[in-house]
All heavy atoms as TSV, in Angstrom:
chain	resi	resn	atom	element	x	y	z
A	1	ALA	N	N	-19.492	38.544	-24.803
A	1	ALA	CA	C	-20.001	37.909	-23.523
A	1	ALA	C	C	-18.995	37.190	-22.768
A	1	ALA	O	O	-18.305	36.364	-23.307
A	1	ALA	CB	C	-21.218	37.081	-23.892
A	2	LEU	N	N	-18.968	37.354	-21.510
A	2	LEU	CA	C	-18.070	36.642	-20.642
A	2	LEU	C	C	-18.635	35.276	-20.065
A	2	LEU	O	O	-17.961	34.529	-19.506
A	2	LEU	CB	C	-17.533	37.472	-19.474
A	2	LEU	CG	C	-16.769	38.701	-19.919
A	2	LEU	CD1	C	-16.446	39.602	-18.727
A	2	LEU	CD2	C	-15.532	38.303	-20.593
A	3	LYS	N	N	-19.983	35.187	-20.308
A	3	LYS	CA	C	-20.610	34.020	-19.813
A	3	LYS	C	C	-21.457	33.422	-20.942
A	3	LYS	O	O	-21.759	34.084	-21.779
A	3	LYS	CB	C	-21.532	34.290	-18.612
A	3	LYS	CG	C	-20.667	34.650	-17.357
A	3	LYS	CD	C	-21.547	34.358	-16.180
A	3	LYS	CE	C	-20.783	34.902	-14.802
A	3	LYS	NZ	N	-19.481	34.429	-14.708
A	4	GLY	N	N	-21.910	32.127	-20.684
A	4	GLY	CA	C	-22.846	31.485	-21.672
A	4	GLY	C	C	-22.073	30.868	-22.829
A	4	GLY	O	O	-20.899	30.999	-22.962
A	5	TRP	N	N	-22.841	30.127	-23.642
A	5	TRP	CA	C	-22.358	29.333	-24.743
A	5	TRP	C	C	-21.566	30.190	-25.700
A	5	TRP	O	O	-20.631	29.801	-26.289
A	5	TRP	CB	C	-23.408	28.665	-25.419
A	5	TRP	CG	C	-23.978	27.569	-24.460
A	5	TRP	CD1	C	-25.107	27.549	-23.707
A	5	TRP	CD2	C	-23.420	26.190	-24.389
A	5	TRP	NE1	N	-25.236	26.414	-23.118
A	5	TRP	CE2	C	-24.192	25.490	-23.405
A	5	TRP	CE3	C	-22.272	25.578	-24.824
A	5	TRP	CZ2	C	-24.005	24.192	-23.017
A	5	TRP	CZ3	C	-22.084	24.225	-24.431
A	5	TRP	CH2	C	-22.827	23.673	-23.562
A	6	GLU	N	N	-22.053	31.374	-25.984
A	6	GLU	CA	C	-21.444	32.285	-26.949
A	6	GLU	C	C	-20.067	32.780	-26.592
A	6	GLU	O	O	-19.244	33.124	-27.462
A	6	GLU	CB	C	-22.256	33.508	-27.191
A	6	GLU	CG	C	-23.778	33.299	-27.642
A	6	GLU	CD	C	-24.651	32.710	-26.538
A	6	GLU	OE1	O	-24.384	33.041	-25.418
A	6	GLU	OE2	O	-25.569	31.865	-26.815
A	7	SER	N	N	-19.753	32.619	-25.257
A	7	SER	CA	C	-18.436	33.117	-24.833
A	7	SER	C	C	-17.387	32.009	-25.006
A	7	SER	O	O	-16.183	32.245	-24.814
A	7	SER	CB	C	-18.523	33.516	-23.331
A	7	SER	OG	O	-18.733	32.319	-22.543
A	8	LEU	N	N	-17.744	30.807	-25.415
A	8	LEU	CA	C	-16.744	29.716	-25.435
A	8	LEU	C	C	-15.937	29.941	-26.682
A	8	LEU	O	O	-16.457	30.255	-27.792
A	8	LEU	CB	C	-17.449	28.316	-25.496
A	8	LEU	CG	C	-18.275	27.952	-24.286
A	8	LEU	CD1	C	-18.814	26.513	-24.508
A	8	LEU	CD2	C	-17.642	28.084	-22.982
A	9	THR	N	N	-14.670	29.570	-26.583
A	9	THR	CA	C	-13.663	29.545	-27.689
A	9	THR	C	C	-13.907	28.367	-28.580
A	9	THR	O	O	-14.564	27.450	-28.121
A	9	THR	CB	C	-12.255	29.661	-27.205
A	9	THR	OG1	O	-11.933	28.369	-26.608
A	9	THR	CG2	C	-11.960	30.751	-26.320
A	10	PRO	N	N	-13.527	28.329	-29.756
A	10	PRO	CA	C	-13.719	27.175	-30.614
A	10	PRO	C	C	-13.036	25.954	-29.973
A	10	PRO	O	O	-13.636	24.858	-29.992
A	10	PRO	CB	C	-12.937	27.547	-31.865
A	10	PRO	CG	C	-13.112	28.948	-31.952
A	10	PRO	CD	C	-13.023	29.516	-30.467
A	11	MET	N	N	-11.947	26.091	-29.315
A	11	MET	CA	C	-11.344	24.925	-28.608
A	11	MET	C	C	-12.052	24.458	-27.422
A	11	MET	O	O	-12.251	23.259	-27.210
A	11	MET	CB	C	-9.795	25.286	-28.188
A	11	MET	CG	C	-9.084	24.118	-27.543
A	11	MET	SD	S	-8.872	22.683	-28.618
A	11	MET	CE	C	-7.337	23.064	-29.437
A	12	GLU	N	N	-12.612	25.430	-26.680
A	12	GLU	CA	C	-13.476	25.047	-25.509
A	12	GLU	C	C	-14.698	24.390	-26.068
A	12	GLU	O	O	-15.115	23.271	-25.393
A	12	GLU	CB	C	-13.860	26.320	-24.762
A	12	GLU	CG	C	-12.656	26.945	-23.901
A	12	GLU	CD	C	-13.001	28.317	-23.411
A	12	GLU	OE1	O	-13.997	28.946	-23.743
A	12	GLU	OE2	O	-12.216	28.714	-22.538
A	13	SER	N	N	-15.251	24.803	-27.121
A	13	SER	CA	C	-16.439	24.151	-27.607
A	13	SER	C	C	-16.265	22.740	-28.079
A	13	SER	O	O	-16.971	21.820	-27.805
A	13	SER	CB	C	-16.972	24.891	-28.817
A	13	SER	OG	O	-17.563	26.192	-28.429
A	14	GLU	N	N	-14.967	22.464	-28.617
A	14	GLU	CA	C	-14.592	21.213	-28.984
A	14	GLU	C	C	-14.346	20.273	-27.814
A	14	GLU	O	O	-14.779	19.076	-27.887
A	14	GLU	CB	C	-13.358	21.201	-29.937
A	14	GLU	CG	C	-12.877	20.010	-30.588
A	14	GLU	CD	C	-13.919	19.487	-31.564
A	14	GLU	OE1	O	-15.044	20.127	-31.943
A	14	GLU	OE2	O	-13.789	18.291	-32.024
A	15	VAL	N	N	-13.705	20.765	-26.819
A	15	VAL	CA	C	-13.565	19.984	-25.607
A	15	VAL	C	C	-14.917	19.671	-25.022
A	15	VAL	O	O	-15.105	18.519	-24.550
A	15	VAL	CB	C	-12.684	20.774	-24.595
A	15	VAL	CG1	C	-12.780	20.135	-23.225
A	15	VAL	CG2	C	-11.225	20.928	-25.088
A	16	VAL	N	N	-15.843	20.595	-25.000
A	16	VAL	CA	C	-17.268	20.352	-24.515
A	16	VAL	C	C	-17.827	19.232	-25.419
A	16	VAL	O	O	-18.275	18.233	-24.807
A	16	VAL	CB	C	-18.062	21.526	-24.664
A	16	VAL	CG1	C	-19.559	21.067	-24.524
A	16	VAL	CG2	C	-17.696	22.579	-23.699
A	17	ARG	N	N	-17.707	19.232	-26.632
A	17	ARG	CA	C	-18.365	18.238	-27.572
A	17	ARG	C	C	-17.861	16.783	-27.206
A	17	ARG	O	O	-18.547	15.868	-27.079
A	17	ARG	CB	C	-18.024	18.572	-29.036
A	17	ARG	CG	C	-18.812	17.823	-29.953
A	17	ARG	CD	C	-18.549	18.236	-31.465
A	17	ARG	NE	N	-17.231	17.824	-31.855
A	17	ARG	CZ	C	-16.807	16.697	-32.221
A	17	ARG	NH1	N	-17.666	15.636	-32.169
A	17	ARG	NH2	N	-15.538	16.459	-32.507
A	18	LEU	N	N	-16.475	16.754	-27.016
A	18	LEU	CA	C	-15.825	15.426	-26.825
A	18	LEU	C	C	-16.136	14.921	-25.439
A	18	LEU	O	O	-16.310	13.730	-25.084
A	18	LEU	CB	C	-14.312	15.554	-27.053
A	18	LEU	CG	C	-13.935	15.874	-28.528
A	18	LEU	CD1	C	-12.438	16.083	-28.651
A	18	LEU	CD2	C	-14.335	14.712	-29.443
A	19	THR	N	N	-16.210	15.837	-24.448
A	19	THR	CA	C	-16.510	15.567	-23.051
A	19	THR	C	C	-17.912	15.055	-23.020
A	19	THR	O	O	-18.109	13.874	-22.397
A	19	THR	CB	C	-16.402	16.747	-22.099
A	19	THR	OG1	O	-15.031	17.302	-22.138
A	19	THR	CG2	C	-16.721	16.427	-20.685
A	20	VAL	N	N	-18.878	15.627	-23.612
A	20	VAL	CA	C	-20.268	15.184	-23.568
A	20	VAL	C	C	-20.346	13.900	-24.391
A	20	VAL	O	O	-21.173	13.018	-24.053
A	20	VAL	CB	C	-21.168	16.249	-24.186
A	20	VAL	CG1	C	-22.638	15.775	-24.444
A	20	VAL	CG2	C	-21.214	17.576	-23.267
A	21	GLY	N	N	-19.424	13.705	-25.293
A	21	GLY	CA	C	-19.422	12.412	-25.995
A	21	GLY	C	C	-18.858	11.224	-25.254
A	21	GLY	O	O	-18.890	10.089	-25.609
A	22	GLY	N	N	-18.380	11.481	-23.981
A	22	GLY	CA	C	-18.040	10.520	-23.161
A	22	GLY	C	C	-16.540	10.240	-23.031
A	22	GLY	O	O	-16.045	9.280	-22.322
A	23	LEU	N	N	-15.699	11.068	-23.689
A	23	LEU	CA	C	-14.287	10.910	-23.749
A	23	LEU	C	C	-13.644	11.367	-22.464
A	23	LEU	O	O	-14.212	12.293	-21.845
A	23	LEU	CB	C	-13.628	11.536	-24.890
A	23	LEU	CG	C	-13.530	10.827	-26.201
A	23	LEU	CD1	C	-14.983	10.680	-26.712
A	23	LEU	CD2	C	-12.690	11.562	-27.189
A	24	THR	N	N	-12.588	10.682	-22.017
A	24	THR	CA	C	-11.860	11.088	-20.824
A	24	THR	C	C	-10.919	12.320	-21.188
A	24	THR	O	O	-10.748	12.503	-22.419
A	24	THR	CB	C	-10.924	10.021	-20.236
A	24	THR	OG1	O	-9.925	9.755	-21.253
A	24	THR	CG2	C	-11.729	8.695	-19.936
A	25	ASN	N	N	-10.463	13.023	-20.259
A	25	ASN	CA	C	-9.537	14.102	-20.515
A	25	ASN	C	C	-8.316	13.626	-21.303
A	25	ASN	O	O	-7.848	14.316	-22.212
A	25	ASN	CB	C	-9.001	14.763	-19.250
A	25	ASN	CG	C	-10.139	15.657	-18.649
A	25	ASN	OD1	O	-11.242	15.748	-19.109
A	25	ASN	ND2	N	-9.853	16.315	-17.517
A	26	ARG	N	N	-7.846	12.437	-20.982
A	26	ARG	CA	C	-6.685	11.833	-21.738
A	26	ARG	C	C	-7.070	11.652	-23.117
A	26	ARG	O	O	-6.275	11.961	-24.067
A	26	ARG	CB	C	-6.258	10.583	-21.093
A	26	ARG	CG	C	-5.088	9.840	-21.735
A	26	ARG	CD	C	-4.914	8.514	-21.303
A	26	ARG	NE	N	-4.485	8.459	-19.858
A	26	ARG	CZ	C	-3.224	8.333	-19.527
A	26	ARG	NH1	N	-2.281	8.125	-20.453
A	26	ARG	NH2	N	-2.846	8.290	-18.272
A	27	GLU	N	N	-8.197	11.057	-23.469
A	27	GLU	CA	C	-8.596	10.794	-24.810
A	27	GLU	C	C	-8.818	12.084	-25.587
A	27	GLU	O	O	-8.456	12.125	-26.734
A	27	GLU	CB	C	-9.969	9.944	-24.729
A	27	GLU	CG	C	-9.719	8.497	-24.366
A	27	GLU	CD	C	-11.001	7.751	-23.932
A	27	GLU	OE1	O	-11.984	8.490	-23.633
A	27	GLU	OE2	O	-10.979	6.562	-23.974
A	28	ILE	N	N	-9.441	13.116	-24.920
A	28	ILE	CA	C	-9.630	14.398	-25.494
A	28	ILE	C	C	-8.275	14.870	-25.908
A	28	ILE	O	O	-8.075	15.491	-26.999
A	28	ILE	CB	C	-10.444	15.350	-24.617
A	28	ILE	CG1	C	-11.845	14.786	-24.493
A	28	ILE	CG2	C	-10.475	16.762	-25.192
A	28	ILE	CD1	C	-12.580	15.478	-23.353
A	29	GLY	N	N	-7.361	14.988	-24.942
A	29	GLY	CA	C	-5.923	15.472	-25.251
A	29	GLY	C	C	-5.338	14.804	-26.448
A	29	GLY	O	O	-4.756	15.425	-27.237
A	30	GLU	N	N	-5.439	13.464	-26.503
A	30	GLU	CA	C	-4.870	12.730	-27.596
A	30	GLU	C	C	-5.496	13.131	-28.952
A	30	GLU	O	O	-4.825	13.272	-29.904
A	30	GLU	CB	C	-5.097	11.222	-27.391
A	30	GLU	CG	C	-4.032	10.706	-26.361
A	30	GLU	CD	C	-4.443	9.325	-25.905
A	30	GLU	OE1	O	-5.380	8.580	-26.494
A	30	GLU	OE2	O	-3.670	8.786	-25.015
A	31	ARG	N	N	-6.820	13.326	-28.912
A	31	ARG	CA	C	-7.648	13.615	-30.112
A	31	ARG	C	C	-7.287	15.071	-30.627
A	31	ARG	O	O	-7.206	15.296	-31.839
A	31	ARG	CB	C	-9.049	13.734	-29.737
A	31	ARG	CG	C	-10.075	13.927	-30.928
A	31	ARG	CD	C	-10.465	12.661	-31.613
A	31	ARG	NE	N	-10.835	11.380	-30.963
A	31	ARG	CZ	C	-12.056	11.025	-30.729
A	31	ARG	NH1	N	-13.095	11.680	-31.211
A	31	ARG	NH2	N	-12.325	9.929	-30.128
A	32	LEU	N	N	-7.009	15.982	-29.706
A	32	LEU	CA	C	-6.725	17.361	-29.975
A	32	LEU	C	C	-5.341	17.860	-29.978
A	32	LEU	O	O	-4.984	18.981	-30.220
A	32	LEU	CB	C	-7.630	18.263	-29.136
A	32	LEU	CG	C	-9.161	18.138	-29.099
A	32	LEU	CD1	C	-9.791	19.036	-28.088
A	32	LEU	CD2	C	-9.639	18.291	-30.499
A	33	PHE	N	N	-4.442	16.837	-29.662
A	33	PHE	CA	C	-2.992	17.085	-29.614
A	33	PHE	C	C	-2.702	18.179	-28.552
A	33	PHE	O	O	-1.818	19.020	-28.807
A	33	PHE	CB	C	-2.466	17.514	-30.979
A	33	PHE	CG	C	-2.788	16.443	-32.068
A	33	PHE	CD1	C	-3.808	16.783	-33.045
A	33	PHE	CD2	C	-2.174	15.257	-32.111
A	33	PHE	CE1	C	-3.999	15.878	-33.976
A	33	PHE	CE2	C	-2.476	14.325	-33.071
A	33	PHE	CZ	C	-3.484	14.577	-33.986
A	34	ILE	N	N	-3.283	18.039	-27.448
A	34	ILE	CA	C	-2.976	18.896	-26.229
A	34	ILE	C	C	-2.856	18.063	-25.044
A	34	ILE	O	O	-3.299	16.871	-25.036
A	34	ILE	CB	C	-4.101	20.056	-26.059
A	34	ILE	CG1	C	-5.423	19.327	-25.884
A	34	ILE	CG2	C	-4.200	21.057	-27.189
A	34	ILE	CD1	C	-6.590	20.302	-25.559
A	35	SER	N	N	-2.300	18.535	-23.972
A	35	SER	CA	C	-2.036	17.799	-22.703
A	35	SER	C	C	-3.332	17.585	-22.006
A	35	SER	O	O	-4.202	18.332	-22.189
A	35	SER	CB	C	-0.912	18.324	-21.870
A	35	SER	OG	O	-1.455	19.558	-21.294
A	36	ARG	N	N	-3.328	16.557	-21.143
A	36	ARG	CA	C	-4.475	16.309	-20.332
A	36	ARG	C	C	-4.717	17.542	-19.429
A	36	ARG	O	O	-5.858	17.860	-19.146
A	36	ARG	CB	C	-4.258	15.102	-19.382
A	36	ARG	CG	C	-5.578	14.487	-18.902
A	36	ARG	CD	C	-5.366	13.204	-18.189
A	36	ARG	NE	N	-3.958	12.720	-18.037
A	36	ARG	CZ	C	-3.596	11.675	-17.331
A	36	ARG	NH1	N	-4.488	10.964	-16.685
A	36	ARG	NH2	N	-2.330	11.295	-17.322
A	37	ARG	N	N	-3.608	18.140	-18.961
A	37	ARG	CA	C	-3.702	19.332	-18.115
A	37	ARG	C	C	-4.448	20.519	-18.931
A	37	ARG	O	O	-5.197	21.250	-18.296
A	37	ARG	CB	C	-2.350	19.743	-17.717
A	37	ARG	CG	C	-2.269	20.903	-16.826
A	37	ARG	CD	C	-2.454	20.511	-15.318
A	37	ARG	NE	N	-2.694	21.680	-14.500
A	37	ARG	CZ	C	-3.782	22.201	-14.205
A	37	ARG	NH1	N	-4.901	21.614	-14.493
A	37	ARG	NH2	N	-3.908	23.269	-13.406
A	38	THR	N	N	-4.114	20.603	-20.086
A	38	THR	CA	C	-4.625	21.731	-20.936
A	38	THR	C	C	-6.197	21.495	-21.086
A	38	THR	O	O	-6.985	22.326	-21.069
A	38	THR	CB	C	-3.986	21.802	-22.313
A	38	THR	OG1	O	-2.598	22.047	-22.054
A	38	THR	CG2	C	-4.596	22.954	-23.135
A	39	VAL	N	N	-6.573	20.115	-21.339
A	39	VAL	CA	C	-7.970	19.786	-21.415
A	39	VAL	C	C	-8.679	20.324	-20.126
A	39	VAL	O	O	-9.728	20.863	-20.141
A	39	VAL	CB	C	-8.089	18.247	-21.636
A	39	VAL	CG1	C	-9.632	17.907	-21.552
A	39	VAL	CG2	C	-7.557	17.846	-22.938
A	40	GLN	N	N	-8.039	19.915	-18.970
A	40	GLN	CA	C	-8.621	20.369	-17.683
A	40	GLN	C	C	-8.766	21.900	-17.574
A	40	GLN	O	O	-9.839	22.341	-17.038
A	40	GLN	CB	C	-7.760	19.742	-16.549
A	40	GLN	CG	C	-8.336	19.990	-15.194
A	40	GLN	CD	C	-9.758	19.402	-15.076
A	40	GLN	OE1	O	-10.009	18.302	-15.220
A	40	GLN	NE2	N	-10.713	20.253	-14.724
A	41	THR	N	N	-7.794	22.551	-18.086
A	41	THR	CA	C	-7.818	24.044	-18.002
A	41	THR	C	C	-9.107	24.535	-18.827
A	41	THR	O	O	-9.803	25.356	-18.431
A	41	THR	CB	C	-6.577	24.628	-18.539
A	41	THR	OG1	O	-5.514	24.245	-17.679
A	41	THR	CG2	C	-6.630	26.145	-18.581
A	42	HIS	N	N	-9.204	23.986	-20.095
A	42	HIS	CA	C	-10.267	24.401	-20.946
A	42	HIS	C	C	-11.649	24.081	-20.192
A	42	HIS	O	O	-12.546	24.875	-20.264
A	42	HIS	CB	C	-10.285	23.620	-22.292
A	42	HIS	CG	C	-9.264	24.148	-23.184
A	42	HIS	ND1	N	-9.056	25.508	-23.454
A	42	HIS	CD2	C	-8.190	23.497	-23.915
A	42	HIS	CE1	C	-8.019	25.641	-24.396
A	42	HIS	NE2	N	-7.537	24.467	-24.592
A	43	LEU	N	N	-11.732	22.912	-19.615
A	43	LEU	CA	C	-12.944	22.529	-18.940
A	43	LEU	C	C	-13.289	23.408	-17.761
A	43	LEU	O	O	-14.479	23.885	-17.573
A	43	LEU	CB	C	-12.898	21.090	-18.450
A	43	LEU	CG	C	-13.392	19.968	-19.389
A	43	LEU	CD1	C	-13.102	18.675	-18.785
A	43	LEU	CD2	C	-14.698	20.165	-20.016
A	44	SER	N	N	-12.207	23.821	-17.052
A	44	SER	CA	C	-12.479	24.710	-15.846
A	44	SER	C	C	-13.016	25.994	-16.391
A	44	SER	O	O	-13.946	26.683	-15.756
A	44	SER	CB	C	-11.154	24.858	-14.967
A	44	SER	OG	O	-10.245	25.621	-15.625
A	45	HIS	N	N	-12.410	26.497	-17.577
A	45	HIS	CA	C	-12.946	27.801	-18.059
A	45	HIS	C	C	-14.364	27.702	-18.500
A	45	HIS	O	O	-15.170	28.545	-18.329
A	45	HIS	CB	C	-12.049	28.243	-19.223
A	45	HIS	CG	C	-10.697	28.637	-18.947
A	45	HIS	ND1	N	-9.644	28.701	-19.854
A	45	HIS	CD2	C	-10.214	28.961	-17.755
A	45	HIS	CE1	C	-8.532	29.078	-19.288
A	45	HIS	NE2	N	-8.762	29.205	-17.964
A	46	VAL	N	N	-14.657	26.574	-19.170
A	46	VAL	CA	C	-16.100	26.251	-19.624
A	46	VAL	C	C	-16.971	26.232	-18.487
A	46	VAL	O	O	-18.092	26.841	-18.484
A	46	VAL	CB	C	-16.099	24.937	-20.316
A	46	VAL	CG1	C	-17.617	24.546	-20.564
A	46	VAL	CG2	C	-15.418	25.004	-21.752
A	47	PHE	N	N	-16.663	25.519	-17.365
A	47	PHE	CA	C	-17.476	25.478	-16.142
A	47	PHE	C	C	-17.712	26.846	-15.597
A	47	PHE	O	O	-18.849	27.196	-15.199
A	47	PHE	CB	C	-16.773	24.533	-15.054
A	47	PHE	CG	C	-16.774	23.117	-15.383
A	47	PHE	CD1	C	-16.104	22.193	-14.549
A	47	PHE	CD2	C	-17.473	22.571	-16.414
A	47	PHE	CE1	C	-16.090	20.822	-14.821
A	47	PHE	CE2	C	-17.435	21.162	-16.679
A	47	PHE	CZ	C	-16.726	20.388	-15.914
A	48	THR	N	N	-16.634	27.708	-15.627
A	48	THR	CA	C	-16.837	29.091	-15.017
A	48	THR	C	C	-17.760	29.822	-15.887
A	48	THR	O	O	-18.744	30.436	-15.459
A	48	THR	CB	C	-15.461	29.774	-14.962
A	48	THR	OG1	O	-14.689	28.996	-14.177
A	48	THR	CG2	C	-15.688	31.201	-14.500
A	49	LYS	N	N	-17.598	29.749	-17.243
A	49	LYS	CA	C	-18.398	30.509	-18.128
A	49	LYS	C	C	-19.852	30.119	-18.109
A	49	LYS	O	O	-20.807	30.849	-18.258
A	49	LYS	CB	C	-17.794	30.369	-19.620
A	49	LYS	CG	C	-16.601	31.186	-19.816
A	49	LYS	CD	C	-16.005	30.864	-21.242
A	49	LYS	CE	C	-14.788	31.722	-21.491
A	49	LYS	NZ	N	-14.350	31.565	-22.838
A	50	LEU	N	N	-20.117	28.818	-17.937
A	50	LEU	CA	C	-21.497	28.283	-17.957
A	50	LEU	C	C	-22.055	28.205	-16.572
A	50	LEU	O	O	-23.227	27.662	-16.371
A	50	LEU	CB	C	-21.526	26.948	-18.624
A	50	LEU	CG	C	-21.080	26.847	-20.088
A	50	LEU	CD1	C	-21.157	25.410	-20.620
A	50	LEU	CD2	C	-21.927	27.791	-20.964
A	51	GLU	N	N	-21.271	28.569	-15.520
A	51	GLU	CA	C	-21.670	28.538	-14.221
A	51	GLU	C	C	-22.163	27.187	-13.809
A	51	GLU	O	O	-23.217	27.026	-13.212
A	51	GLU	CB	C	-22.769	29.648	-13.934
A	51	GLU	CG	C	-22.200	31.015	-14.306
A	51	GLU	CD	C	-23.226	32.060	-14.125
A	51	GLU	OE1	O	-24.293	32.007	-14.806
A	51	GLU	OE2	O	-23.137	32.915	-13.164
A	52	ILE	N	N	-21.259	26.185	-14.044
A	52	ILE	CA	C	-21.497	24.692	-13.609
A	52	ILE	C	C	-20.285	24.234	-12.934
A	52	ILE	O	O	-19.271	24.865	-12.996
A	52	ILE	CB	C	-22.077	23.841	-14.739
A	52	ILE	CG1	C	-20.991	23.918	-15.960
A	52	ILE	CG2	C	-23.442	24.367	-15.275
A	52	ILE	CD1	C	-21.302	22.973	-17.056
A	53	ALA	N	N	-20.443	23.020	-12.419
A	53	ALA	CA	C	-19.252	22.415	-11.617
A	53	ALA	C	C	-18.871	21.062	-12.051
A	53	ALA	O	O	-17.784	20.700	-11.704
A	53	ALA	CB	C	-19.623	22.450	-10.125
A	54	THR	N	N	-19.625	20.334	-12.756
A	54	THR	CA	C	-19.356	18.920	-13.064
A	54	THR	C	C	-19.607	18.562	-14.504
A	54	THR	O	O	-20.338	19.286	-15.186
A	54	THR	CB	C	-20.200	18.017	-12.082
A	54	THR	OG1	O	-21.489	18.101	-12.632
A	54	THR	CG2	C	-20.045	18.339	-10.664
A	55	ARG	N	N	-19.016	17.443	-14.938
A	55	ARG	CA	C	-19.203	16.907	-16.269
A	55	ARG	C	C	-20.594	16.541	-16.441
A	55	ARG	O	O	-21.196	16.649	-17.614
A	55	ARG	CB	C	-18.342	15.694	-16.437
A	55	ARG	CG	C	-16.760	16.081	-16.597
A	55	ARG	CD	C	-15.972	14.782	-16.478
A	55	ARG	NE	N	-15.527	14.341	-17.827
A	55	ARG	CZ	C	-14.386	14.628	-18.345
A	55	ARG	NH1	N	-13.536	15.365	-17.713
A	55	ARG	NH2	N	-13.940	14.215	-19.561
A	56	VAL	N	N	-21.318	16.081	-15.408
A	56	VAL	CA	C	-22.675	15.627	-15.445
A	56	VAL	C	C	-23.569	16.917	-15.763
A	56	VAL	O	O	-24.456	16.923	-16.621
A	56	VAL	CB	C	-23.167	15.019	-14.141
A	56	VAL	CG1	C	-24.685	14.827	-14.190
A	56	VAL	CG2	C	-22.484	13.644	-14.035
A	57	GLU	N	N	-23.308	17.982	-15.043
A	57	GLU	CA	C	-23.952	19.227	-15.239
A	57	GLU	C	C	-23.756	19.720	-16.671
A	57	GLU	O	O	-24.585	20.269	-17.328
A	57	GLU	CB	C	-23.593	20.356	-14.338
A	57	GLU	CG	C	-24.138	20.202	-12.858
A	57	GLU	CD	C	-23.629	21.290	-12.070
A	57	GLU	OE1	O	-24.158	22.459	-12.118
A	57	GLU	OE2	O	-22.624	21.058	-11.232
A	58	LEU	N	N	-22.491	19.594	-17.157
A	58	LEU	CA	C	-22.145	19.995	-18.521
A	58	LEU	C	C	-22.957	19.222	-19.567
A	58	LEU	O	O	-23.436	19.886	-20.582
A	58	LEU	CB	C	-20.633	19.751	-18.871
A	58	LEU	CG	C	-20.158	20.116	-20.142
A	58	LEU	CD1	C	-20.376	21.699	-20.474
A	58	LEU	CD2	C	-18.612	19.719	-20.262
A	59	ALA	N	N	-23.110	17.904	-19.314
A	59	ALA	CA	C	-23.848	17.115	-20.369
A	59	ALA	C	C	-25.284	17.542	-20.281
A	59	ALA	O	O	-25.945	17.711	-21.390
A	59	ALA	CB	C	-23.798	15.640	-19.963
A	60	ALA	N	N	-25.839	17.883	-19.241
A	60	ALA	CA	C	-27.270	18.368	-19.108
A	60	ALA	C	C	-27.376	19.744	-19.777
A	60	ALA	O	O	-28.354	19.907	-20.516
A	60	ALA	CB	C	-27.660	18.461	-17.624
A	61	ALA	N	N	-26.419	20.572	-19.547
A	61	ALA	CA	C	-26.434	21.936	-20.153
A	61	ALA	C	C	-26.367	21.801	-21.600
A	61	ALA	O	O	-27.050	22.510	-22.317
A	61	ALA	CB	C	-25.383	22.826	-19.576
A	62	ALA	N	N	-25.515	21.000	-22.151
A	62	ALA	CA	C	-25.315	20.769	-23.581
A	62	ALA	C	C	-26.536	20.262	-24.226
A	62	ALA	O	O	-26.942	20.631	-25.296
A	62	ALA	CB	C	-24.118	19.843	-23.831
A	63	ALA	N	N	-27.207	19.290	-23.543
A	63	ALA	CA	C	-28.484	18.757	-24.077
A	63	ALA	C	C	-29.519	19.858	-24.220
A	63	ALA	O	O	-30.314	19.916	-25.220
A	63	ALA	CB	C	-29.004	17.645	-23.167
A	64	ARG	N	N	-29.617	20.718	-23.173
A	64	ARG	CA	C	-30.560	21.856	-23.274
A	64	ARG	C	C	-30.204	22.796	-24.311
A	64	ARG	O	O	-31.093	23.427	-24.939
A	64	ARG	CB	C	-30.642	22.536	-21.958
A	64	ARG	CG	C	-31.305	21.846	-20.782
A	64	ARG	CD	C	-31.625	22.712	-19.632
A	64	ARG	NE	N	-30.478	23.391	-19.063
A	64	ARG	CZ	C	-29.644	22.833	-18.136
A	64	ARG	NH1	N	-29.960	21.695	-17.661
A	64	ARG	NH2	N	-28.647	23.484	-17.640
A	65	HIS	N	N	-28.905	22.937	-24.525
A	65	HIS	CA	C	-28.415	24.028	-25.443
A	65	HIS	C	C	-28.695	23.690	-26.955
A	65	HIS	O	O	-28.789	24.566	-27.710
A	65	HIS	CB	C	-26.949	24.260	-25.252
A	65	HIS	CG	C	-26.330	25.220	-26.191
A	65	HIS	ND1	N	-26.685	26.588	-26.218
A	65	HIS	CD2	C	-25.439	25.073	-27.112
A	65	HIS	CE1	C	-25.941	27.220	-27.110
A	65	HIS	NE2	N	-25.181	26.300	-27.734
A	66	ARG	N	N	-28.694	22.398	-27.235
A	66	ARG	CA	C	-28.750	21.975	-28.644
A	66	ARG	C	C	-30.006	22.457	-29.294
A	66	ARG	O	O	-31.059	22.085	-29.042
A	66	ARG	CB	C	-28.714	20.462	-28.716
A	66	ARG	CG	C	-27.231	19.946	-28.359
A	66	ARG	CD	C	-27.014	18.628	-29.035
A	66	ARG	NE	N	-25.579	18.294	-28.732
A	66	ARG	CZ	C	-25.264	17.430	-27.715
A	66	ARG	NH1	N	-26.189	16.853	-27.061
A	66	ARG	NH2	N	-24.067	17.263	-27.461
């Protein structure tokens, strides 16, 4: 699947988890040993796959998905 939760990579899923947990891109990068830019890239892929545009929408989608 190119869309939806099942299409997320393990790293994208982890970025989602930390984002929903309230961490900033910088904090997520430090936690996962990747650059802030890489975090942003993962998030943009997640947003595309889930057809959303913001962290707020991501939090709402994650809550529904659980």
